[in-house]
C-alpha angles and dihedrals in degrees: 000000000000092000091051091053095069113130124213116221126200112266092249098048121135116274089242109077110262094184130053133177121210124189094235135100132245101231097227092046095058111198094343125104116263133205120217106193124190120188118202139164120268091274092055091231104097123063111224104221096180098050127117125222118216118197132180123193103226098194102031130070096235137129113270116252122239111176135159118236122239127254090282093053092253137128130185119202130184110221119231113247093242095052119095103160135036140181117207141171139168130242132198117172106306093340125092139174129241113271121259124206116209134190107212124214124192114251094021130112110224114202115204127184116197118192118202116228108220095175124078112319106232101183142056137184141237120222121178153134132246118213138178107258092217103044100022088227121141117266110223126202094020113153113237123188143145126233118265092019122102094207116099126174134196125229116247124235090282091052095251126141140175127208108185139179094035115160114242113271147073121312141178106240114211125199123182135175131161109261095023132090109259115248131211118181134167116247133174125222111214123212112268094348138108116235118208115219122193113192129188113194121198124214089207114046092188095063102036138025119225113255126218129183123182130191129177111226118231107248093224093058092047092053090050092055094246096138095046091053090046091052094053093041089057089055097045103027089236100141149359121248133197122190128199088260090055091050092048092052093048095042098200119190089217125021094226090067092057094044089052088063089070113104112266095018128104137181125240145158097044116151126217091279093048096254128132094037116170131193123231132192110225090195094063131049140175121222093356094294115168091208094077129241120292112242127227115239127212127196114203090340097311124105112246105159122047116211131191093307123060127245109233138165117249138160091227101044131051098231135130143234106239092195091078088066093051130274090253089075093068112098096014128122128243085240087071092062108040142019122226092246090059094056124100097181145349130208122196123196117178102198149353095284094063100039119121111245093248091058098039126122140100092274088070096046092122091058132258142243117216115201120190121193127216 
């Protein structure tokens, strides 16, 4: 059992061990593995009570974890039974820790210390998906690497991969899989950012050329969990997402008009000059109305437009009191608060069933629109 309990650290981890495995059980986790995460400043002396831990299960098809630590800078997680490996890091404002890679063993407590780097961030990461150019299906077990780096990773069964801790600069990204033409493509790692890479491999290099598209993720959206929710929504059909690139291509005069193009959403209440526009979910209604149910709208996480249902404070629901923002906000349109060119991303959820947990509650039963600025 001791041999199986070995933990793999990132290549650039501190010389002092940041991870430890102990053959004991976390009571609430039963016989499963548990992770005890401590987030500290770069000196290791100060607990960071407002930090967030981000964790991805590298060998299990599960939703990534994004949880805030407690007042002592700690977080305890029970590991799913089908998860054997994880990659995790901490975030605090614009600062983040180095990533740690952990092998998880049932019945063991795995202690992880993450130190936030408040100086200049010198690394970035590549996250992407490899697909078959003909069928558009994910390519599993493809080997992904960058030149001059020993680390190589394999895509999971959905074709996804992560290459982390890469020093800032230009690289030649290499992707190989038996039966497909090998691909080498230039990519650039940006300081402190995640770059998305979409790769289409072709089984016949004579007929098709491999395709690669890269996009650097805005740091603000990544910290707000936008890309994690987008990833899972694409798998489940739980929401509609617009990025800044989508908005730029569409070029709407008012953002409500673009949001209304999402399935199950319609526009209403606009005057002759196009002001006062509201958004309605056609998949929800109150009192049998055929006009749909007016959606609540949030700007950078705060409610700014009240729809058909009221925002109210409650111990059992995560809702908000709009009065603290001023009564003049009621009845206004999101167009009154932000221009399309100022928007980094938009999320559209048309009813209770699709709402993210942090925005759940009966007050949002008509659906919500989340608008994030640049």
